[in-house]
C-alpha positions as CSV (number, residue, x, y, z in Angstrom):
1,M,73.8,163.7,-240.6
2,A,73.6,165.3,-244.0
3,E,74.1,169.2,-243.6
4,V,72.7,171.4,-246.3
5,D,76.3,172.7,-247.7
6,G,77.4,169.0,-248.0
7,N,80.4,170.0,-245.6
8,D,81.7,172.7,-247.9
9,R,82.5,175.4,-245.7
10,S,83.4,177.8,-248.6
11,T,79.8,177.6,-249.7
12,P,77.2,179.9,-247.8
13,G,74.9,177.8,-245.8
14,P,71.1,178.8,-244.9
15,T,70.5,181.3,-242.2
16,L,67.8,181.2,-239.6
17,E,65.6,183.3,-241.6
18,D,65.7,180.7,-244.4
19,V,64.0,178.0,-242.1
20,S,60.2,177.8,-241.7
21,L,59.5,176.6,-238.2
22,L,56.6,174.5,-238.5
23,L,55.0,175.2,-235.4
24,V,52.0,177.5,-235.7
25,G,48.5,175.9,-235.1
26,E,50.3,173.1,-233.3
27,T,49.6,172.5,-229.6
28,V,52.2,171.5,-226.9
29,D,51.4,167.8,-226.3
30,A,54.2,167.4,-223.6
31,V,56.7,169.0,-221.7
32,W,59.7,167.0,-220.4
33,V,62.3,168.0,-217.9
34,D,65.7,166.7,-217.1
35,Y,68.8,169.0,-217.5
36,A,66.9,170.6,-220.3
37,L,63.3,171.6,-221.1
38,R,61.7,169.7,-224.1
39,L,58.7,170.8,-225.8
40,L,56.8,168.1,-227.9
41,F,54.3,169.4,-230.3
42,S,51.2,167.8,-231.9
43,N,52.7,167.1,-235.3
44,G,55.9,165.8,-233.9
45,A,58.2,168.6,-234.0
46,R,60.3,169.3,-231.0
47,V,62.1,172.3,-229.3
48,V,64.9,171.9,-226.7
49,L,65.9,174.4,-224.2
50,E,69.1,173.8,-222.6
51,C,70.1,177.3,-221.3
52,P,68.0,180.1,-219.6
53,F,65.2,181.6,-221.6
54,S,62.4,184.3,-221.0
55,L,58.8,183.4,-220.9
56,G,55.9,186.1,-220.2
57,R,53.0,188.1,-221.5
58,S,55.2,191.3,-222.0
59,P,59.0,191.8,-221.7
60,D,58.1,193.7,-218.5
61,T,56.5,190.7,-216.9
62,A,58.7,188.1,-218.5
63,T,60.2,185.4,-216.1
64,L,63.9,184.1,-216.8
65,I,63.8,180.5,-216.6
66,D,66.7,178.2,-216.2
67,P,66.3,174.6,-217.1
68,E,69.1,173.4,-214.9
69,G,68.2,175.7,-211.9
70,D,65.7,175.4,-209.2
71,K,62.8,173.2,-210.5
72,S,60.2,175.3,-208.8
73,G,61.0,178.0,-211.4
74,L,59.9,175.9,-214.3
75,V,56.3,176.1,-213.3
76,P,55.4,178.8,-215.8
77,A,56.9,176.6,-218.6
78,L,54.9,173.7,-217.5
79,R,51.7,175.8,-218.0
80,L,52.5,175.9,-221.8
81,H,51.1,172.1,-221.8
82,T,48.1,171.9,-224.3
83,L,48.5,175.6,-225.3
84,E,48.6,176.4,-229.2
85,V,51.4,178.0,-230.9
86,T,50.2,181.3,-232.6
87,A,53.5,182.5,-233.9
88,A,57.0,181.1,-234.3
89,H,60.2,182.2,-235.8
90,A,63.9,182.3,-235.5
91,T,66.0,185.5,-236.3
92,G,69.8,186.0,-236.0
93,S,70.2,183.6,-233.1
94,T,67.2,183.9,-231.1
95,L,64.1,181.8,-231.4
96,T,60.7,183.2,-230.5
97,M,57.3,181.7,-230.0
98,A,54.0,183.0,-228.9
99,F,51.1,180.9,-227.6
100,S,47.4,181.0,-227.4
101,D,47.4,182.3,-223.9
102,G,49.2,185.4,-224.7
103,S,52.6,184.2,-223.5
104,R,55.7,184.6,-225.3
105,L,58.9,182.5,-225.2
106,T,62.3,183.8,-226.2
107,A,65.5,181.8,-226.3
108,G,68.8,183.4,-227.2
109,P,72.4,182.1,-227.5
110,H,74.8,181.3,-224.7
111,P,78.5,182.0,-224.9
112,E,79.8,178.5,-223.8
113,F,76.9,176.1,-224.6
114,E,74.4,175.1,-227.1
115,S,71.1,176.9,-226.1
116,W,68.3,175.7,-228.1
117,H,67.4,173.1,-230.7
118,Y,64.3,172.9,-233.1
119,S,63.6,169.5,-234.9
120,G,60.8,169.7,-237.5
121,P,58.1,167.3,-238.3
122,E,59.3,166.3,-241.7
123,T,61.0,162.9,-242.8
124,P,63.6,163.5,-242.9
125,P,63.4,166.5,-240.4
126,T,64.8,170.0,-240.5
127,M,67.0,170.7,-237.7
128,I,68.6,173.8,-235.9
129,V,71.0,173.7,-233.5
130,M,72.1,177.2,-231.8
131,M,76.0,176.4,-231.2
132,P,77.9,178.1,-228.2
133,G,78.4,181.8,-229.1
134,G,75.4,182.3,-231.3
135,G,76.2,180.4,-234.7
136,P,73.4,178.3,-235.8
137,A,74.0,174.7,-237.4
138,I,71.3,174.0,-239.7
139,W,70.1,170.6,-241.5
140,L,67.7,171.0,-244.1
141,H,67.9,167.3,-244.8
142,H,68.7,164.2,-242.7
143,E,69.6,160.9,-243.6
144,Q,67.8,158.0,-241.8
145,T,70.3,155.7,-239.9
146,G,70.6,152.1,-241.2
147,Q,70.1,148.9,-239.9
148,G,73.4,148.8,-238.2
149,S,72.5,151.6,-236.0
150,A,69.4,149.8,-235.1
151,E,71.3,146.8,-233.9
152,R,73.6,149.1,-231.8
153,V,70.6,150.9,-230.2
154,R,69.0,147.5,-229.4
155,S,72.2,146.4,-227.8
156,L,72.4,149.9,-225.8
157,L,68.9,149.5,-224.6
158,L,69.5,145.8,-223.3
159,A,72.6,146.9,-221.5
160,Y,70.6,150.0,-220.0
161,L,67.8,147.8,-219.0
162,D,70.3,145.6,-216.8
163,T,70.8,148.7,-214.7
164,L,66.9,149.3,-213.8
165,P,66.3,149.1,-210.1
166,T,62.9,147.1,-210.8
167,P,61.6,143.8,-211.5
168,R,59.3,145.3,-214.3
169,T,61.6,145.0,-217.0
170,A,60.4,142.0,-218.9
171,V,58.1,143.9,-221.1
172,L,60.7,146.4,-221.8
173,R,63.1,143.8,-222.9
174,Q,60.4,142.7,-225.4
175,Q,60.1,146.2,-226.5
176,A,63.9,146.4,-227.0
177,G,64.1,143.2,-229.1
178,A,61.3,144.6,-231.2
179,V,63.2,147.8,-232.3
180,R,63.2,147.8,-236.2
181,A,64.6,151.2,-237.1
182,V,66.1,154.4,-235.3
183,S,66.7,157.8,-236.8
184,E,68.8,160.6,-235.2
185,T,66.3,163.5,-234.9
186,A,68.5,165.6,-232.8
187,P,72.3,165.7,-231.9
188,R,72.6,162.6,-229.8
189,I,68.9,161.7,-229.8
190,W,67.8,158.6,-231.7
191,D,63.9,158.0,-232.0
192,V,63.1,154.5,-231.9
193,V,60.6,152.6,-234.2
194,L,59.4,149.4,-232.5
195,A,57.5,146.5,-234.1
196,E,54.5,145.3,-232.1
197,A,55.0,144.9,-228.5
198,P,53.3,144.9,-225.2
199,R,53.0,148.3,-223.5
200,A,55.1,148.8,-220.3
201,D,53.7,150.2,-217.0
202,F,56.1,153.1,-216.9
203,A,55.3,156.8,-216.8
204,D,56.1,159.1,-219.9
205,G,59.5,160.6,-219.3
206,P,63.3,159.1,-218.7
207,L,63.4,155.7,-217.3
208,P,65.3,155.5,-213.8
209,G,68.3,153.5,-214.9
210,S,72.0,154.5,-214.5
211,L,74.3,153.8,-217.3
212,A,77.4,156.1,-218.5
213,Y,79.8,155.8,-221.3
214,R,83.3,156.7,-222.1
215,T,85.1,157.4,-225.3
216,D,88.7,156.9,-226.5
217,E,89.4,160.5,-225.3
218,A,87.5,160.5,-222.1
219,P,87.0,158.1,-219.2
220,L,83.5,159.7,-218.5
221,A,82.0,161.1,-221.7
222,G,78.1,161.2,-221.1
223,E,75.1,159.1,-219.9
224,V,72.5,157.1,-221.5
225,L,68.8,158.1,-221.1
226,V,66.0,156.2,-222.4
227,W,62.5,157.9,-222.8
228,M,59.1,156.4,-222.5
229,R,55.9,157.8,-224.1
230,N,52.4,155.9,-223.9
231,G,54.0,152.8,-222.4
232,R,56.6,152.5,-225.3
233,I,60.2,153.1,-225.7
234,D,60.2,156.5,-227.7
235,S,63.9,157.4,-227.8
236,V,67.4,157.0,-226.6
237,E,69.5,160.0,-225.6
238,L,73.0,160.3,-225.2
239,P,74.0,163.7,-223.4
240,W,77.7,164.4,-223.3
241,F,79.9,165.8,-220.5
242,T,82.8,166.6,-222.8
243,T,83.5,170.0,-224.6
244,E,83.2,168.4,-227.9
245,M,80.3,166.1,-228.9
246,P,81.1,162.4,-229.2
247,A,80.7,160.9,-232.7
248,G,78.5,157.8,-233.0
249,L,77.1,155.3,-230.5
250,P,79.3,153.9,-227.8
251,R,80.7,150.6,-228.4
252,P,79.7,147.9,-225.7
253,E,83.3,148.0,-224.0
254,Q,82.8,151.7,-223.4
255,L,79.6,151.3,-221.2
256,I,80.0,151.9,-217.5
257,R,77.4,150.4,-215.5
258,D,77.8,152.3,-212.3
259,A,77.3,155.9,-213.3
260,V,79.2,158.5,-211.4
261,G,76.8,160.5,-209.3
262,G,76.9,164.2,-208.3
263,D,77.6,166.7,-211.0
264,G,78.9,164.1,-213.4
265,G,79.9,167.1,-215.7
266,Q,76.6,168.6,-215.8
267,G,76.5,171.8,-217.6
268,V,79.4,170.8,-219.9
269,R,78.2,169.9,-223.2
């Protein structure tokens, strides 16, 4: 990931106000829910909300929504599906979006966790990650990952498919073998480019497998999620349970086939 200041921290980087969010006029094409709320837009941009945010038509009527809380509380956010974005900006450490039904979403920082992410539709994409405490990490350019990473993701997919409690994995294995390129479009999220392959009979969203991974520093560092869209493998996500984000993809010997149940470190990123 190529940061705009070239890793020279003595050089001032861009502020949120320097970044144009390419969301206005786009519609919310999909709303995905796991331990975060993900908004996918018609131009390919994404917004990920990991911590509580507010949503409503006025400050007095806004609802505080916690992506990790009671899932019934997410209903107002699900109603954003198909709405058009009428305004979008990030100032200081706060993301604000307005929608065609008059509702307004506001996401601020969290003292301990990354609170929200933005990934633009550009190639390479502009990215913002709101870090713990309110400092933004901003990438105005992003390097595509190489063939070696595609091979690693392909192997990771095949290991994940071994955990699926279903006989319907033959088509998914064909898709895993058809991975031609990958691109890290958000921290620990690799979008997958497939060659021609049959579509699989799985709903949009995460597959039901269970695969964890460790690192040299942590016996349980995170888990592997494989996301589907329109019957095709869309992306591979590696959430982390450690306080520091792991670097790189896990090696084959670091995979844990029997993922730990329960909290599994939920809430620690």
